[in-house]
Each structure stands twice: as structure tokens, then as C-alpha cells.
N, C-alpha and C positions, 0 to 999 in steps of 0.2 A: 674514344680514347684508346690508344694502342696498348698492347701488353706491357711495353717498356715504361710508358707513362704511368700505367696502373701500378707497376712494381715500385717506381720511385715514390708514388703517393703512399704506398704501403710502408715504405722504409722511413718516410719523413718523421712519424711520431717517435720511432726508436732513436733516430738521430737527434731529434730535439730533446728527448728525455735525458740523454747522456750529456749533450752540449750545455743545456741549461743548468744542470746540477754541477757540471764542471766549472761554469763561468759565473753563474748567478746573475746573468744579464740576458734579457730576452733578445735585445738587438744583436749582441755579440754571438749568441747562440744561433740566431737565424742566419747570420753571415756564415758561420761554420757549417750549418746544415746545407745551405745553398752550395757551398764549395764541395762538401762531401758527396752530395747527390750528383753534382756535375762530374765528379771523378768516377762515380759508379756508371753514369751514362757514357762517359768517354771510354771506360774499360769495355763495356758491352759493345760500343760502336766499333772498337778495334778488334772485336771477335774473341776477346778474352773469356775463358770459361770461369764463371764464378759459382763455385759449389754451393756456398751459402751466402746469398746477398745480404742477409741480416748481419752475419758475422763480419762480412766485408765492410758494410757501412759503419758498424760499431768500431772497427779498427781505424778506419779513415777518420771518423768523427773524433775519436779519442785523441789521436795523434794531432789533429788540427787544433783541438781544444787545449791540449797541453801547450802547444806553441802560442796560441792566443792568450792563454792564462799568464804566461811569462811576460808578455808585453803589456797585458792589462794591469798586472801588478805594479809595473812602473808608473802607469797612469794614475793608479789609485793612491800611490804615495803622495801625489800632488793634489789630490782631491780635497775640495774645501769642506771641512766638517767631517762627520762620520760617514763612512761608506756603508750602505746597506744594499742587499740584492734588489733587483727589480721584481716587484710582486706579480704573481699570477692570480687572477680571480678564477678559481676552479668551481665549475658549476655543478659538479656531482653527477655528470652524465655518464661517467665510466662505471664499470662494474664495481659494486661496493667493496667486495673483498680485495680486488686489485687496488682500489683507491686507498683502503686502510693500510695495505701492505706498503704502498709507495709513499704515503703521506709524510712519514717521519723524515724520509730523505729529501722531501720537497719543502719542508717547513723553512721559514726564513731563519729561525734560530739555528737549524742544522747547517744551512748554507753559510751563515756567518761563521760557524765553528769550522767548517771545511776550509774557509779562507786561511786558517792558520796552518794548514798542511802544505807540503810541497806539491807541485802539480802532479808528480808521479805518484805520491802517496794518495792524493785525492782520486786519481784515476783508478788505481788498484783497489782502493776501498770501495768505490762506487761499483766498479765492474764486478767484484766478487760478492760483496755483501748486499748490494741492491739489485743488480741485474743478473746475478746468478752464474757468472762465468767462472770456469775452473781456473786454477792457477796456471795450468799448462797452456790454456787458451790465452791467458793474459800475457804470458811471456812473449807471444808473437805480436800482441798488440802494442806493448810498451817497449819491446826490444831489450828485455833484461832476462837474466837467468831465472829459473823457477825459485831458487834459493833467495835471490834478491827480491823477487816479487813477494814471497812469503814474509820476508823481513819488513818490506815496505808496508804490507798489510798489517802486520802485527804492531808496528810502531804507530801507524795511523789509527788503528782500532783502540790501542791503549790511550792515545791522546784524546780521542773522542769520548771514550768511556769515562775517563777521569772528569770530563767537563759536562757530560750529559746528566740530566736528572735521573735519579734512581727509580722514581715512581712514575708510572705512566697513567694517563687519564683516558677513559673511553671516549669515543666520539660523542655519545649521548651526553656524558657529563660535561664535555667541552661546550656543546651547544647550549645546555641548560645554564652553565655558568656565564657564558657569553651573553645570553639573553638578560640575565640579572645585571651584568656589567654595563651593557648599553642602556638598559632601563634606568639605572642609577645615573649614568652619564647624561642622558636626556633630561632627567629631573634635577640635575645639579646636586645630587645627594652625595655630599662629601663623605659622610659616615658610611653610607652604603658602598661607595667605591672602595674606601679604605678596608672595609671588612672582607673584600674579595681579593685583596692583594697579598701576596706573600711578603714576609718581613724584609726580604732582600730583593724585592722586585726591581727590575731594571727597565728604564724608559730610554729609548733611543730614537733619534730623529735624523732624517737625511733630507736636507734642502739643497745640497750641492752648491751652496753659495748663491743660489738663484731665488730662493724663498727662505725667509727666516726660519730657523730650526735650532734645536739644541746644539750648542757648540761641542758638548761632550755628553755622554750618557749620564743619567741620574739614577741613583740607587736608594732604596729605602722606602718603606710603605708610606710614611707621612709626606716625604718630599714629593714622591711621584703622585700621590693622591691630590695634593695641593696644586701641583703643576697641571694635572689633568683638569681639575675643577676650574682653574684660572683660564685654561684654553677654552673649555666648554662654555664658561660664563661669557667670554669674549665672543664666541661663536654664536651665542644666543641673540646677539644684536643683529645678526644677518639671517632673517627668516628665509632668504632665498637659498641658503646653503642647507642641504639635506644630508643626513647621515643614514645610510642603509646597511644593515648587517649583511655580510657576504662571506663566502668561504675563500680565504686567502691562502694559497699554497697548501691546500688540504686541511687548513685549521680555521678557527674562528677569526673573524675580522670585520672590517667595515670599510665602505667606500663613501667619500664625501663628494657631492656634486653641486654645481651651482644651478640657478633657475633655468639655464639652457641645457641642462643635463650633461654639462662638461665636468670632467674629473678634476678634482682639486687635491685630493689626498687619499691615501690608503693606510689603514691601521691593521696590524696583525697582532694577535694575542698568542702568547705561549701559556698554555694551561697545563699544570702538573699537580697531581695529588689534590685536586679540588681548589686550587688557587691560581691566580694569574701571576706568573713568574716573570713575564717579559711583555713589553709592548713596543712595537716598532711603528714609527710614523714616517711614511715616505711622502714627501711633498715636492721633491725635485721634479719639475714638469717633464724633464727628459726621460725620467724613469716611469712615466705614466702614459706615454703616447700610444703604447700598444693596447691600452684599455679603451681607447676611443678619443674623441676630441677633448683637449685639455683646457681648462679654464685658467683665468689669470688671478691666482690667489694673491699675488702681490698688489694688484689693483684694488682688490677688496680690502686688503689691510690698509693701503694708503687712504682709501675712501673713509675708513673708520677713523683715521687720525685727523 
């Protein structure tokens, strides 16, 4: 492999990290990354001197992602049911310190919250607070004055801070609570499940109109616990469906597979201050294809009926 190809391979993780957090979609992020790396390649081919390839690819990726996010938002307005980000199963292979530092910005809850920001606010907040770019550097990336960039960051940060939980939970606490949660889920222990949920816990589902899911989010410990218990009771009739705890977007979660090891669903848990505050269930098959072969959840449901 030549030096140029090696450079592009080295730049790919940076480009994907930015694009995925901007878009909340693996497929859209990969398209942006391909285009960004193509532009790096073309610039090098033309003899352009690139002082910092990492800064160059961050600039191109961010600008492409801003444009893509504008068109993606129009598509999401006509989306059937609630839109949730495409989940990543993170295997913990990265450096633990880096993973802990980046996990909050990668969580599905955070990505959902970022959806409420404008594309420019989202870009500035991520570049500064997550990726460590200075305001002067960001002005060149987003094409705005430093004063405007600072204002965008302040508004975005205020918006996020108002809606984020005040208390954080350590990785070890998350894992311990998730183990108890999934043990209660497997056992059909309604009381056990309810005891782990925050009083205002929120359950969200994304089927994209292709697989039955919640039409709108549910709130409240009792309602969510009963709904989960009903889902899991129905699931118990299908021994070929297996639930395995995994790390989803840097946090606790689970993946459901059929007897042929095909993906059916992904659950992600939000854990704050020793309680489960949110559960996201992604069953839209289009949002699971990057995780491997996808099973036919609808066929399993029809067979049950």
C-alpha cells in the first residue's frame, strides 16, 4: 500500500467520528467520509500542499456533513414514527481513557439531543467541545466570524446543558446496573425491572414503518416497565431469538439475533445516577444493516399471530 493510501486510511476514523456525530446515521456518514477522502486524494493528486491533512479532512467532512444534515432533516420530517440514530456496537477495543472521554458525545441520547440544534450549532459544539478545535480554527471550517462561532457554541451548549442529566454514572456502575436490568428482563421480573427505572424513564422505538414499534415515546416507570414486560413475555415464545448484552454507542445495551445469527433489534440504555432513564429500541432493518445480516422480524411476528 502506498503512502497516500496509508494516509487516507489514517484519516478515515477522524472523518467518520465527525460525520457520524453530525448525522446520527452510519450510511450517511460513510457517504460523507468517502466524498471527503476523495477530495483529499484529488487535492494531493493536483499537487496541492496540505500542511495538516487531519485539519483538512475535518474541514471538508464538517462542511459536507452540514449540507447533508440539511437535506436529511427534510427526509426525517416525513419519517414514519419516531426517528432514532443508527446504533453502533462498540467493542471496547479502543484506549479506555479515550473511549470514556468520547462516549458521552457518542451516546444515542446525546445524538437525539443534538438533532434539536441547527447544523452550524451542532458542528461548532462538536468541533470545540468534543474534538478540541479552537474557535479560530472553527471559523475557517464553518465560514463564520469568531464572534459568531462563539455565539453558536454558547447557545448550543446552553441548550444541551438544560436538557442533559445533572448526574453522571461511572462505566462500572452502568455495566452493573445493565446486568441487573437484563437479568430481570430475561426472568420476566416486572418488579425487578421497575425498581431499576427512573420515575420519568422514557422508552422510544424506531421501526421506520417497516417493523411494528411505538408510535410515540412512553414516559413513566410503571408504563415503561409494563410495556417492556409485555414485549419480553411475547419474545419468550420464540426461543430462536437470543438477547446478548453489548456496548451500544459507548454505553450499555443489547442486540437481538435470530437462530441464524441475523440482527433483529438493538436496545440502548441511558443510565444516570444509578437508574435507567431512557431505553431506545431500534428495529428498523435499514438501520441495522451495518451490523451484519438482518433477520425478518416481521415474519417472526406474523408467525406468532
